[in-house]
N, C-alpha and C positions, 0 to 999 in steps of 0.2 A: 504494500500500500504506500501512498505518498506520505511524506514526512509530517504534514499537518495532521493527518489522521493519527499517526503514531504519537505525536506530541499531545493531542487532545486526550488520547487514552491515558497517557501518563498523568496529565493534569486531573482527569476525572478520578483516577485512583487516589491521588493525593487529596482531592476535595471530598472523597468518600470517607476520609478519616485517617488515611495512612500518613498524611503529612504531620500528624501530631506524634509520631513515634520517635522522631529525632530531628535535630536541626539539619537543615539542608536536604530535607526529605523530598521536596518538590524538584529541585535540580536532579536528584538521584533518579526519580521516577521518569521525568521528562527526557533527560539526556539518555538515561538507560533505555528508554523506549525507542530511541533513534540510533543508539550506539552501534548495532550491527551494520548499519549503513556506512561505517567507516571504510568499507571496501570501495566506496566511491573514489577514494584516493587513487585507484588504479587508472583513472583517466590521465594521470600525470605521466605514466610510463607505458601504457598500452595504446596501440594505434587503431583507428577505425572502429570496427565492431568487435575487436578482441575482448572488450569488456564483457560482452554477452556470455562468454565462457568462464568468466571469473566471478562476476557478482552473484549475490545470493548463494554463496557457497561457504567458504572457509570461515567467514565471520558470522555465519548464521548457524553453524554446527555446534554440537555439544561442548567441545573444549572451549570454544570462544565464548559460549554463554556462561561459562564458569569463570574464565579469566578476565573477560571484559568488565563484568561488574566489580571484580576485585580491583582492577585498575581504576575504575571510576570512583569507587568508595575511597581508595587511597588518596586520590587527587582531591576529593572533596574534604576529606578529613585533614589533609595537609593544608588546604586553603583556609579552613577554619582556624587552625593553629597559627598560620601565618598572619591572619587578620588579628588574632588575639595578641600576638607579640607586638604588632604595630599599633595596638590600641584602637583598631578600627572595626572590631567585631561588633555587629549590631546587638544592642542590649535585648531586643525583643526575640532574638533567635534562641530556640530551645537548645539545651546541651546536645552536643553531637555524640552519638553512640555509633562506633564503627560497625558493630554487628548489625544494627538496624540499617545503617547506610548500605552495607553489602547486600542485605536481604532485599531492600527496596530497589537497589540497582539491578539485582538479579530478577526480581519480578518484572521490572520495566523491560529488561532485555528479553525475557520470555514472551512478552506480548508481541514482540516484533516478528519473529518467525511465524507465530500463530496467525497474525494478520496477513503476512506475505503469502502464506500458503493458500489463502482464500481465493486468489485470482488465477487467471490462466497463464500468467507469465512463468510461474514455476519457482521452486526453491529446492535446494539440495539439503534436506533436513539433517542428514547424517554425515555430512562432510567433516573430516577427511576419511571417515570409515567407509563411506559409500558415496559415489558421485551420481546416484540415481536422482532424477528430478521428480518432484511430487507436485500435484496440482489439486486445488480445492474446487475450482470452477464455480465459485459461489458469489463473489462480488467483483465489480469492475474495479480497476486499480485505483481510480479516484471516485469515491462515492459521495456525492454532494448531500445525500440524505443523512449519512453519518456525520458529515461536517455540521449540518444544521442541528441535528439532535445533540451531539456532544458539545458543540460550540455554545449553543444557547444554555445548555445545562451547566456548563462551566461558568459562564457569565452570571447566571442566576445564583449559583452556589456562592460565588465570590461576593456578589452583591448582598446576599443574605448574611454572609459572614461579617461583612463590613458594618452591617446594621445590627449585629449581635443577635441574629435570628438562627433558626435551625438550618445549617448550611450543608450538612452531610446528606440529608435525605434526597435533595434534587440530584446529586451526583450518583447516588446508589440507584435511584429510579432510572436514570439515564443509562447506566451500565446494564441494568436488567433489560431495558427496552432495546439497547443495541444488540444484546445477545439474542433476544427474541427475533429481531430484524434479520440478523445473520442466519439464525436457524431457519426462518421462513424462506430466505433466499436459497439456502442449501436445499431445502425441500423442493422449491420450485425448479432448481437446476436438475434435480433427480426426476421430477415430473416431465420436464422437457426432454430429458435423455430417453426416458421410457416411452413418452409419446411419439418422439421422432422414430424410434425403433419400430414401434407398432405401425405408424403411418407408412413408412417406407420399406418395412420388412427387411431391415439391415440384417446381415448375417451376424452370428454371435462373435465373430472375429473382426468385425468392421471397426475401423478407426473412427471414432466419433468424439468430437469435442463440443461441449456446451459452454458457450462463452457469454457471460453477462454483458449487457450493453450499458453505456453511460446514461445516467439520469433515468432511463426507462427500466427500472429494476424488475418490472413485470414481464419483460421480454428477454429472450435468449437467442443468440445466433448459434444455430446448429451447423457445425462444420464436419463434413464427412469425406473420407478418402475413398474414391471409387477404385475398382480393381485395376484400371489402366493407369492409376497414379494421379488422376486429376482430383483436386480438392473442390468440392461443391458446398454451398451454404444455403441456408434457409432461415427464416425468422419464426420462432415459436412464441406465441402469446398464450396466456392462460385462458383467455376467452375464446380465441379463434383457432387455436391449434397451430399447425405447421403450414407455412407457405410453400410454394414450389421451389424445389432445389434448382439452383443456378450455379454455373462455374464461378469460382472465386475470381478467376482471370480468364479472358479469352485469348491470351497470348502465351499460354503455357507451352513450353518446349522441353524436349528430352536431350540433355547434353550427351554427346558421344563420348567425350573424355573430359575430365576435370583436372587441371593442374592445381594441386593443393597448396595452400599457403596458410599462414597463421590465422588470418581473418576468416577464411573459409572453414578451417578446422573449428575455430571458436563458434562460428555461426551454426554449423551442423551439430556440434555438441549441445548447443542450447536449443536449437529449433525443434519444435514439436510437430509442425506441419509444413515442412520445406517444399518448395517447388521452384523451378527455373522459369523465368519470364523474359521474353525479348521485348525491350523497351523501344521508344520511338527512334532513337539514334541508331538502332540496329544491334546494340550490345546486349549481352545477356547478364542477368543478375539473379541472385538467390533471394527469395522472399519467404515469409512465413504467413500462412493463411490466417493465423490468429490476428495478425496486425496488418491487414491489407487495406484498412481504412485510409483514404488519401491523406488524412491528418497525421497519420503515424507511420505509414509504410516506408518512407525514406529513412527513418531512424533504425529500421531493422532490415538492412539490405547489405548483401555482400556481392561485389562484382566478380564475374567469371571472365577473366581475360582470355582472348584467343580461343574461344570455345565454338565448336561447330554444334549446331543445335537443330534437331529435327522438330518442326512444328507439329503440334497435335491439332486435329481438326476442331473447330469451334463446336461446342455442344450446347 
């Protein structure tokens, strides 16, 4: 998920009462909820789309989820002591307890892979023990409804706290509502998967992806791989069922040979629904059917230089 969602989850956990456990609890929860995304630093040394094969891996796996909170707790504890020595420690701050700092940092970090797993992008939950990608196919990577729910609840909780009212209850209700919302979306993805199988009579071994759509959480894009290798998609709605399957792209081609390089290797390692497409200038690129929307497709593309490509007939 996006970092605003991760931050709001950390803030809500604090407003639910956890921030009273120790000083600097809110930074521990909010930073901890974002900390696994430290792998974004890979953009400084990786080229092109090589980051696709690196991110959501080593910093999201079990060893990192133990070590990163320890590092964060140590930094926050040291910051508190540094402020105290300089006489700049806020008087209103609660005493800092290292054990609670670590536990809250750990809780924050745990929420990160749990949320990342919910979308179609994928996450390697057991890295470095296993490089297998896992997918929840439940929420779009940016969910404005979660933003609204958690943002309003956080604001309302802080407002009540400032006015000496009951401030924990709004945050707890929002957490419960968010979990119900996520559960309902998971159930709807399952209904869409089963409904599309029933409608199109896919075989048991068919490759089918149920992708949540932005804003329209009541709809799913059903992406299926046909036997000849062409990816097709349809829209499933709870009220109307499944629309007609159409090719994701009408310019799909089959490369005769591929000269591998680091970008192509990273793309194929990450991709769940890869296909080759001839674009307007005649060159061939690798794309992923999950991210073929015009607003996102160019961010998930690997060039195939000097490739001979056999065009498939439009379907």
